[in-house]
N, C-alpha and C positions, 0 to 999 in steps of 0.2 A: 531806051530804058538807061543806058550808058549815062546819058547827060542827067538824068535823075539822080544816079549815083554821085556824081561830079559835082551837084548842087547840095545832097543829103552829107555825105560823108566829111568835108572840113566843116559842116556844124555841129559835130559830134565829137570832134577830136579832143574836147575837154574832159571826157569820161572814157576809159578804157574800155568798160565793160559795154558802154553804148556804142562807141565805134565798131567793135568786134560784132554787135548784134546786128548792127545796119549793115554791116559789111557782108555778112551772111546772106541777110535779107536781098541784097543787091545783086549776089553771085546767084542766088536762086532764081530770081525775076529775070536776070540778062539773057540776051540771046547767046546761044553757044558761040556762035561766030565773034562776039564782042568780048568773051571773056579774056583773051590774051590783051586785049588794048586795056581794058580795066586795072589787069594785073600790071602791066607797064605804068599806067596812071599812078596806081596806087603806090607804087614801088617809088616812084618819082617824089609823089607827095607826102607820103607817110612812111617811107621806108628807115628813116632815122630814128623815128618817133615809135613805130610800132612793128618791128621788123618780125618778131614772132607772131603776132596776129596774122600778119600778110602771108607769112610761110604756112603756117597752120591753114588758113583759108584756101589759099590756092594750091598746096601741095595736097590737100586731102582731093581734089579735083581728080589729079591723075592715079587715085587709088581705085 
C-alpha cells in the first residue's frame, strides 16, 4: 500500500485540500509497520511544501 501512496501523493500536490485528504486515506489504509517509512518519505518529498499537514496527520497517530 505504501507504493500506492508514493504514486498518488505527488499527483495531488497542486491542491492543499486534496493532498491532505489523500494523505489521510493513505495513512488509514497502510500497514502499521509501514507508517514510519511513509512519514519519512513524506517529510523528504513534501516537508517544505506541507509541513503543517504532515505534522497534523502523523502527530495525530501518536495520540
